N, C-alpha and C positions, 0 to 999 in steps of 0.2 A: 120220575126222572132218575136216570142212572146216577149212581154216586161212585164214580170211578176210584177216587182216592180212598174212600171208606171201604170199597170192595177190595182194593189192594191190601189195606190193613187187615181186613178179615182173612184174606188168603194167607197172609204172613202168619197170623195167629193159628189158623187152621193147620198150617204146615208144622208148626211147633207142637200142636196137639197130636198130630199123626206121628211125629217122631218121638216125643217124650211124654205124651198123654197129659201130664199135669203142668200147668202154666201159671206162674204168679206174675201178674202184670201191675207194675208200679207206674203211676202217672202223676208225678209231682206237680206238673203245671195244670192238671185237670182239663186238658184239651180234649180228652176222649170220653167225657162223662156220658154224652148222648150215644156215642158209638158203642160203648160198653153196655149200656142199658138195653140196646137193641140187638146185641150180638147173639146170634143163633147159629150154633154149629151142630151138625147131626150127631146124636148120641153123646152130647157133651153138656155137663152141668156148668152154668155160668153163675158165679157167686159174686155179689157186689158188696164191698165194705161201705157202710154208711157212717156210723158213729161209734161203733164198738167192735173190738176184736173178739170179745166174748160172744157177741151175737153172731159174728161171722163164723167162729169156730163151731158154734151150735148148729149152724146151717150146713156146714160141710162135713162135720164129723161122721154122719151116717155113710158117707161115700168113701171113707178111709179104712174100711175093714178088710179089704181084699189083700192078697199077697202082692199084687202089682198096683202101681198108682192108678187112680181113676182118671177117666177123661174129664178133666176139670180145669176151668179157667177161673182164677181168683183175681178180681180187679180191685186194686187199692189206690185211690186217688191221693197219694202222698209219696214223699221220698222214702226209699227203703230204710234210710237211717232213722227216720222218724218212727218207723214201725217197731224199732228196738227189738228186732229178731222175733217178733210175735209169730211169724210164720216160718221160722227157720227150718223146721222139719219138712215143710212143703217145698221150700226152696231146694233143700238137699235131695228130695225125692224126684223133683221135676226140673223145671228150667225157669229162669227169671227173664222177663223182657221188660225193658225200661229205656229211657233216653240215654244214649251213650254206651249201651251194653255191647259186649263183644260175644260172639262174632257179629258182623253187620246185620245178619238176618234176624237178630234179636234186639236191634236198636230201634226203638219206637219214637225217636225224636221226630216231631211233626215235620220239621224242615227236610229231614232225610226221607221220610215217608213220601212227602210231596214230590221231592226230586225224582225218586225212583218210580213213583206211580205215573208222573206226568212226562217223563223223558220220552217214552214211545209216542206220545201224542204231540208234544210241542218241540221236541228236539233237545239236544244237550245244552245249548246256550240259553234257551228259554227256561229250561228246567233249573239251571243254575241260578238264573235271576229270580225265579220264583222262590228258590231255597233262601236267597238273601232276604226277600220280603217277609217270608215266614219267620226267619230268625229275628227280624226287626219287629215282630209282633203285629204286622199289618194284615195278615191273612189267617183266617180261622179254617178249621176243617170244612165247615160249610162253604166258605168262600172258595176253597180249593176244589170242592166238588163242582161248583158252578163254573170255575175256570176250565176244568177238565171237560165239562159238557160243551162249552163253547169252543174249546180247542184253540184258544187265541194265544198270541205272543205275549211274553211277560212284561216287556217294558211298558205295556199298557194294561197289564193284568188288573191292578187295583182300580185303574180308571174305568175299565170295562164293568167292574162290579158296581162302581158308583154311578156311572152315567148310562149303564146298560148297553154300551157299545165301545169298541176300540177304534172306530172310524174317526179320523181327524175332523171331518166336517161335522159329524153328529156331536162329537164331544165339544167342539168349539161353539156350535150353535146352542147346545144346552147350557154351556157356561155363560155365553154372552147374553142369552135371553132371560136368565133368572139366577138368583143366588140360592135356589132351593137345595143345591147339592153341596154348598160350602161346608155345612156342618159335618157331613159325612166325609168329605175330603180331609177336613181337619182331624176328625176322629180317627181316621186311618193314617194320619201323618203323611198324606199323599200330596201335600202342596208342592213339594219339590218335584215329584214325578209329573204332576199336571203341568206346571210351568215349563219344565224341561221338554215335555211332549209338545206343548203349544209352540215353544220357542223353535224347536226343530222343524215342525211342520209348517209354520207360518212365517219363518224368517224374521222373527222379532226378538229383541233383547229386553229382558226384564231386569231391573236393578236388584241388587242383593236385598234380602229381607222384604220383598214385595208382598203386600197383603193380597188376598184373593180379590177384594173389592177394587184395589188399585190396579191389579192385573187385568181385571175385567174392563175397566175404563181404557187402559192402554191398548188392550187387544182390539176393542171396538174402534178406537181411533185409527189404529194401524190397518185393520181390515177395510174400513170405510174409505180412508184416504188412498189406499192401494186400489180399491175399486174405482174411485174417481179418476186417479191419474191414469190408470190403464184404459179407462173408458174414453178419456180425452185424447189418448194417443200422442201424436206429434204436436197437437195444438195446446199443450199444457202451458198456461200463462206463466210468465217469469216469477210472480210472487209465490207460485206453488212449486217452482222448480227445486227448491231446497227442502221440501217436505220429505221426511223419512218414511219410506214405504218398503214393501218387500222387493227384493232384488232378484231372487232366484225364480226361475220359471215355475217351479212347483209351488213356491210360496205365493207368487202372484195369482196363479190359477186357483189355489185354495181360497185365497182372500176374495176373489171375485165370485167364486161358487158359493161361499158361505154368505156373502152379502146378498146375492141374488135369492138364495133359499130363505134367508132371514126375511126378505121382503115378501116372498111368495107364500110363506106359511102364515095362515090367518091366526093361528093360535099364539104366535109370538110377534106379530107385526107391531103391536103396541110398544113392545120393548124396542123394536127397531126405530120407531118414530122418536122415542125418548132418547135413545143413544145417538141417533143422527143429529137431533136438535142440539144436544149437549156438545157434540164435536163441532158442529157448525158454528155454534156461539163462540167456541174457543178460537175459531179461525178468523173472526172479524167479518167485515162486509164481503162475504164470498160472492154475492151476486154482482158486485162491481168488478171483481176480479174476472168473473166469467164473461162479462160483457164483450170485451174485445176478441174472445175466442172465436165467435162466429165469423168475424171478418178475416181471421188468420187461417181459416180452414182452406187448404190448398186444393183439396180434391172434391170440390163441389159443396152444395148446401147440406146442412145437417138433416138427417132423416130420423128414422125411429131408433137409431143406435145411440142417441145422445144420452149420457149418463143420467140416472135418476137417483143417485146416491143421496143427495141432500135436497131439501125443498127449494133451496136457492137455485139448484140446477133447473128445476121445473119452471120456476118463475122467470129465470133468464131466458129459457127457451120460449116461454109464452110471449115475452116482450119481443124476442127476435121474430117470431112468426107474425105478430101483430104489425110490427114495423115493415116486415116484408110484404104483407098484404096491402098496406097503405102505399108502398112504393111500387110494387108490381105483383099483382095476384098471379099465382101459378098453381098448376095442378099438384106439384110437389108439396107446396105449403098446405094445401087442403088434405092431401094424404097424410102428412105429418100430424096435423091437428086431429084427424079422425083416429089415427093410431094411438095417440096419447090418451084418448077417452077411456081406455081400458087398462092403462098402466097404473103403477103403484100409487102415486100421489093423488091421481084423480079418483082412485077407488077409496083412498083413506079420507080425503078431504072433499066433500061435496062442492065446495066453492071452486076448487081447481077443476073439477069435472065440468061444472057449469060454464066456466070460462072457456075451456076447450070446446065445449059444445057451441057456445056463442061464436067463437072464432071459426069453427067449421061451417056454421050456417052463414056467417058473413063471407067466408071464402067462396061458398057456392054462389051467393048473390053477386059478388064482385066478378067472379069468372063469367057468370051468365051475362051480366051487364057489359063486360068487356067483349064477349062474343057478339052481343046484339049491336054494340057500338061499332065494332069492326064491320059488321054486316051492313049497317046503315051508311057507312062511309064509302062503300063500293059505288062507283058511278053507274047510273041507270043505263040500260042497253038501248041504243038507238036503232029501232027496228027498220026505219026508213033507209038507213045506210047499210043495214046488215044484209049480207048475202045469205044464200041457202046454208043451213047448218050453223049459222052464227047467231048467238043470243036466242036460239030456238026458232029463228026465222025459217019460212018455208019457200 
């Protein structure tokens, strides 16, 4: 895998070697330990300080016998002041690179390296945001290489590393379905970034000092209630009229998409059942609230578009179809029953699927009985009074 930021650092050091030959590289924050250990420049000796300046001098002394400085990089994972001028003659003969060094091309501060390396890939604004996150200790050199490889925007940089994506739907679904990423989010101090990201994308407000567990519950409620309200359309019952949901078109669309994908993905559907059950319980007798919805529908009977957000939705629809068949069997009710056989709750709960199957079978019987009944009620044809061509007369 390409390591764009590490390669940029390597090119910076290589340029100093070409210009000044001898480079003393101080790294007080020890962020480049692995990069230094793997540094390989043509015709250049790389010496690494471990625990003794005497051992380091013994390693590099054979290269200091020529009239001109050798092509040499000496890496010291400490502040220059801590070295107590142990390498002063090397510094005088060559050049020092370290965090904050002047001119800028000798400044190896990781945040600066990240900004300069990533600017061509992600743009000025994104690179500046990445610089801030590095300054706050949230991104390592390895993290930066991954970001460069993905070429993503910064506001979601840390989140992409944690969740494997910067897509709002994928991040939300990963967050809603499991707490497996919580430790990494907290480790990188990315709680604020995550909640801000979700707040913007899903049109939701999180209270100050919200924990990840609390945020997960709030987001689940927000997503599911938005999915329900949008699914009901103009037939939203008055008890649900004051429920807080997403108001922006983008937020509403994302909520519905995440809710649908949460139900469709078999690897996370158990978490959907648990979350929807918890939210449903907090709402009270939702099935009673949904009862009058069917009578208030102005544009005809409910078909396959009835929301399946909560189990109560499915049960309310079951009762509606059963009552409809008892009142007046129709082909639309049969079609509806058959369509729900393969929907989410029927797939999750065998009892729901069996009930829909029974309703579909009953609908077929009732429709056939209705057809036969209507056929029997037709008056018999009187052939004696019938003329040619009437009732099949000849």
